[in-house]
C-alpha positions as CSV (number, residue, x, y, z in Angstrom):
1,M,-48.0,-74.1,-245.3
2,N,-47.5,-75.3,-241.7
3,S,-45.4,-73.6,-239.1
4,Y,-42.8,-75.3,-236.8
5,M,-40.6,-74.1,-234.0
6,V,-37.3,-75.9,-234.0
7,V,-35.2,-75.9,-230.9
8,A,-31.5,-76.6,-231.7
9,S,-29.1,-77.2,-228.8
10,F,-25.4,-77.3,-229.6
11,K,-24.1,-80.8,-229.0
12,E,-21.8,-81.5,-226.1
13,G,-18.2,-80.8,-227.0
14,V,-19.0,-78.2,-229.7
15,T,-16.6,-75.3,-229.2
16,M,-16.9,-71.6,-230.1
17,D,-14.2,-72.2,-232.7
18,D,-16.5,-74.9,-234.3
19,I,-19.4,-72.5,-234.3
20,R,-17.4,-69.5,-235.7
21,A,-16.0,-71.7,-238.5
22,L,-19.6,-72.4,-239.8
23,I,-21.1,-68.9,-239.3
24,P,-20.5,-67.6,-242.9
25,A,-22.0,-70.7,-244.5
26,E,-24.9,-70.8,-242.0
27,Q,-25.8,-67.2,-242.6
28,A,-25.7,-67.7,-246.4
29,Q,-28.0,-70.8,-246.3
30,A,-30.3,-69.2,-243.8
31,Q,-30.8,-66.2,-246.2
32,V,-31.6,-68.6,-249.1
33,L,-34.2,-70.4,-246.9
34,K,-35.7,-67.0,-245.8
35,E,-36.0,-65.9,-249.4
36,K,-37.8,-69.1,-250.3
37,G,-40.2,-68.5,-247.4
38,L,-39.0,-71.7,-245.5
39,L,-37.3,-70.0,-242.6
40,G,-38.6,-67.1,-240.4
41,E,-37.2,-65.8,-237.2
42,I,-34.0,-67.1,-235.7
43,K,-33.3,-66.4,-232.1
44,V,-30.0,-67.4,-230.3
45,S,-29.4,-67.9,-226.6
46,M,-25.6,-68.5,-226.4
47,P,-25.7,-68.6,-222.6
48,R,-28.0,-71.6,-223.0
49,R,-26.3,-72.8,-226.2
50,T,-29.7,-73.0,-227.9
51,V,-31.1,-71.6,-231.1
52,F,-34.8,-71.2,-231.8
53,L,-35.8,-71.4,-235.5
54,E,-39.2,-70.7,-237.0
55,A,-39.6,-72.9,-240.1
56,F,-42.4,-73.5,-242.7
57,S,-43.2,-76.5,-244.8
58,E,-46.1,-78.7,-245.8
59,T,-45.0,-81.7,-243.7
60,E,-42.8,-82.4,-240.8
61,E,-40.6,-84.5,-243.0
62,E,-40.0,-81.5,-245.3
63,V,-39.2,-79.2,-242.3
64,H,-36.5,-81.7,-241.3
65,G,-35.0,-81.4,-244.7
66,V,-35.1,-77.6,-244.5
67,I,-33.3,-77.6,-241.2
68,Q,-30.8,-80.3,-242.2
69,S,-29.7,-78.0,-245.1
70,L,-28.3,-75.6,-242.6
71,P,-24.5,-76.1,-241.9
72,F,-25.1,-75.9,-238.1
73,A,-27.5,-78.9,-238.3
74,R,-24.5,-81.3,-237.9
75,I,-23.5,-79.7,-234.6
76,W,-27.0,-79.4,-233.2
77,D,-29.4,-81.7,-231.3
78,L,-32.8,-80.9,-232.8
79,E,-36.4,-80.9,-231.5
80,Y,-39.3,-80.1,-233.8
81,F,-42.6,-78.7,-232.6
82,P,-45.6,-78.1,-234.9
83,T,-47.2,-74.8,-233.9
84,T,-50.8,-73.5,-234.1
85,P,-52.0,-70.0,-234.0
86,P,-53.4,-68.8,-230.6
87,A,-57.1,-69.2,-230.1
88,G,-59.0,-66.4,-231.9
89,A,-56.1,-65.5,-234.2
90,V,-57.1,-65.0,-237.9
């Protein structure tokens, strides 16, 4: 399985009320994806309105589907970065 870092920035005009309304559904879907081994760490930087998601899939197309299944996906601008282990990592 391949590893990706997904950088998700909240779209212009998205309010904290918009975000709060989706939190319960987002947390539930994130848990489902974590249990399936498709989602790893999630880090949030609210001062920068950015979320960093570690995702796993066989292809970049599949990782797009994983992230699009999250309720927040509709209020994010997304960038996908395939990752590789550091040199010398096993």
